N, C-alpha and C positions, 0 to 999 in steps of 0.2 A: 723898700721894706727889707729888713735884715732877715736872713734865714734863721737867725738865733731866736726870733720871736716865736717860732713854731715849736721849739722844744727847750726845756729847762737845761741850763748848763751848770756844771759845777762852779763853785765860787771862783776857783783859780782860772777856769776857762772863760768865765764871764769877765773877769778882770782883764784878761789878755785881750778879749774882743773890745772892751771899753778903751784900753790903752791904745790899740790900733786906731780906733775911731778918733780919739782925742789928740794923740801925739803923732800918728802916722806909722808908728811901729812900736813893737815891744822888743826889748833886748833881753835875751836870756844869757846868763853867765853860768858856765859849767866848770867845776874844778874837781880834780881828783884829790880826795882827802889824803891818799897815800903818797901823792906826789909822783906817781909813776908816769902819768900822762899829762901833757901840757894843758893848761887852762885854756878855755876858749869862750867866745861870745858869738851869738848869732842873732839875726833879726827875724821877726815875724811881722809881716804886713807890707813889705816893700811892693809886692805885686799888686795888692789892693790899692795902695796909696799912690804909687808912682809907675805902676805897670812894669816894674823891673824885678829880676830875680832876687830872692833873699841873699844875704851875705853872711859869711863866717870869717872870723879872725882868730888866730891862735897866738898864744905865748907872750902876751903883753899884760901889763897891769890892768885890772878890771876897769878902772876909771878911764884909762887911755882907750881901751877897746870900745867902751861905751861911747866916749866922745867921737871916736872914729866912725862908728856906725851912725850916730846922729848927724855927724858932718856929711857923711856920704848920702844919707837920706835927703839932706838939704841940697846937696849938689844935684841929686837926681830930680828934685823938685824944680831946680833951675835949668834942667835940660841935659844933664850928663846922662849918657847912655853907657851902661855897663857892657863891655865887649871883651872877648878873649884877648889877653895881653894888653888891655887898655891901661894907660898910665893915669894915675889919679893923684892930683896935687892936694896939698893943704889938709891932709889927714894927720900926718906926723910932721912937725916943724922941720923944715930943711930937707925933707926926703919925699920922693914920689913912691907910691905903692902901685902894685900891679894887680889887676883883676884876672883871676884864672878860673875857668869854668870847672866846677866840681864834676868829677867823673861820675856817671850815673850809678856805678857800683858802690859809690861812697855815700849816696844819699840814703841814709839809714837813721833809725830812731836814736841811736847813740849820739848822733851829732845834731839831728834836726827834728827831734820829737815834736815840739810845739809847732814848728813851721809846717810839718807834715799834717798835723791835726787841723791847723787853721786853714791850710790850703784845701784840704778835703771839705771842710765846712763851707768855705767861701766859694770854691770853684768846682766842688764835686768831683775831684780827681786827685791823682797822685802828684806830689811835688816832684818835678822833673828837672828843674833848673835852679842852680845855686852858684854863686861866685864866691871863691875864696879870695880875700884881700890879703895879699902877701907883702910883707915889709922887708926892707933891706937891713943889713947889719949897720949899726950906728957908726962903727969905726971905719968900715971900708966901703959902705954903700952897696955891698954885694948881696944879691938875692940867692936863695937856696940852690938854684940851678946854675949859678955862676961858679966857675972854677975858682978855688981859693976862698969860697965863702966859709965863714966860721962854722964849726960843728954845732955850736949853740944855736945859731940862727936856723940851721937846718933841723936840729932836733926838736925845737919847740914849735915848729910850724909843720904839723902833720900834713903831708902832701896829698890832700884830697883830690887834687887835679890829676893824680895818677890812678890807674885802675887798682882796686883793692886786691891784695894778694889773698887768695883763698888758702885756708889751712890745709 
């Protein structure tokens, strides 16, 4: 029996819950209309569906990030365990991606609003574990932490695996 039966949800929250039930996860896409911050997509429902942390991806086209998260959910259903620095195949053709644990100081509403809400609803606690799926540059295969990685690849992938710098 779902916790949601006990109280009415807003239409958007109910849709989110239904999508997780039907599809295994909901993918949220966030973009900055001003273009100052990189676009990103994140999952809601990984923990409920596959017992794995939620994931976030920055800086790629909406459709690609969407297919990467769906592909990752499928891999997790087939036994993939998300681990720190774990290599993940078959999300982007010809390249491996790397799972990096999001630093606790970066788990905030600006990045994970719906995941935080859903986690609290389903598990009655705070969202404490998320993985950032980091992709390499197409030209050189270098990741943001590699020497010589292009500025673009670094700039569009906000490094949530590093502690947040306080103002």
